[in-house]
matplotlib code that plots the C-alpha trace (Angstrom):
import matplotlib.pyplot as plt

x = [-41.5, -44.4, -44.8, -47.4, -44.2, -41.7, -44.9, -45.2, -41.5, -41.4, -43.8, -41.8, -39.2, -41.2, -43.0, -38.6, -37.7, -40.3, -40.6, -37.0, -37.7, -35.6, -36.4, -39.6, -39.4, -37.9, -40.5, -43.1, -41.0, -40.6, -44.3, -43.8, -40.3, -42.1, -45.5, -42.9, -40.7]
y = [9.9, 11.1, 13.6, 16.0, 16.6, 17.6, 20.0, 20.9, 21.5, 23.3, 25.6, 27.2, 27.3, 30.1, 32.1, 32.5, 34.2, 36.6, 37.0, 36.6, 35.5, 31.7, 31.6, 31.2, 29.8, 27.0, 27.0, 25.9, 23.5, 21.2, 20.1, 18.2, 16.6, 15.5, 14.4, 12.4, 10.3]
z = [18.2, 17.4, 14.6, 16.1, 19.3, 16.3, 15.0, 18.4, 19.4, 15.9, 17.0, 20.0, 18.3, 15.5, 19.2, 20.6, 17.6, 17.6, 21.7, 22.1, 24.8, 25.9, 29.3, 28.8, 25.6, 28.0, 30.7, 27.9, 25.9, 29.7, 29.3, 25.4, 26.8, 30.6, 28.7, 25.8, 27.9]

ax = plt.figure().add_subplot(projection="3d")
ax.plot(x, y, z, "-o")
ax.set_aspect("equal")
plt.show()
Protein backbone atom coordinates (compact mmCIF):
# COMPACT_ATOMS: atom_id res chain seq x y z
CA UNK A 1 0.00 0.00 0.00
CA UNK A 2 1.09 3.55 -0.67
CA UNK A 3 1.61 5.70 2.45
CA UNK A 4 0.18 8.64 0.54
CA UNK A 5 -3.10 6.74 0.19
CA UNK A 6 -3.26 6.39 3.96
CA UNK A 7 -2.68 10.12 4.31
CA UNK A 8 -5.54 10.81 1.90
CA UNK A 9 -7.87 8.48 3.82
CA UNK A 10 -6.83 10.01 7.14
CA UNK A 11 -7.57 13.44 5.71
CA UNK A 12 -11.06 12.28 4.70
CA UNK A 13 -11.65 10.85 8.18
CA UNK A 14 -10.74 14.21 9.66
CA UNK A 15 -13.29 15.86 7.38
CA UNK A 16 -16.11 13.48 8.39
CA UNK A 17 -15.39 14.14 12.07
CA UNK A 18 -15.88 17.85 11.37
CA UNK A 19 -18.80 17.63 8.92
CA UNK A 20 -20.49 14.59 10.50
CA UNK A 21 -21.80 13.49 7.09
CA UNK A 22 -21.16 9.75 6.53
CA UNK A 23 -22.82 9.69 3.10
CA UNK A 24 -20.65 12.46 1.69
CA UNK A 25 -17.56 10.99 3.36
CA UNK A 26 -18.20 7.62 1.69
CA UNK A 27 -18.76 9.23 -1.70
CA UNK A 28 -15.44 11.09 -1.39
CA UNK A 29 -13.56 7.99 -0.21
CA UNK A 30 -14.76 5.78 -3.08
CA UNK A 31 -12.38 7.25 -5.72
CA UNK A 32 -9.37 6.52 -3.46
CA UNK A 33 -10.36 2.86 -3.16
CA UNK A 34 -10.95 2.67 -6.91
CA UNK A 35 -7.46 4.04 -7.60
CA UNK A 36 -5.79 1.68 -5.12
CA UNK A 37 -7.23 -1.44 -6.80
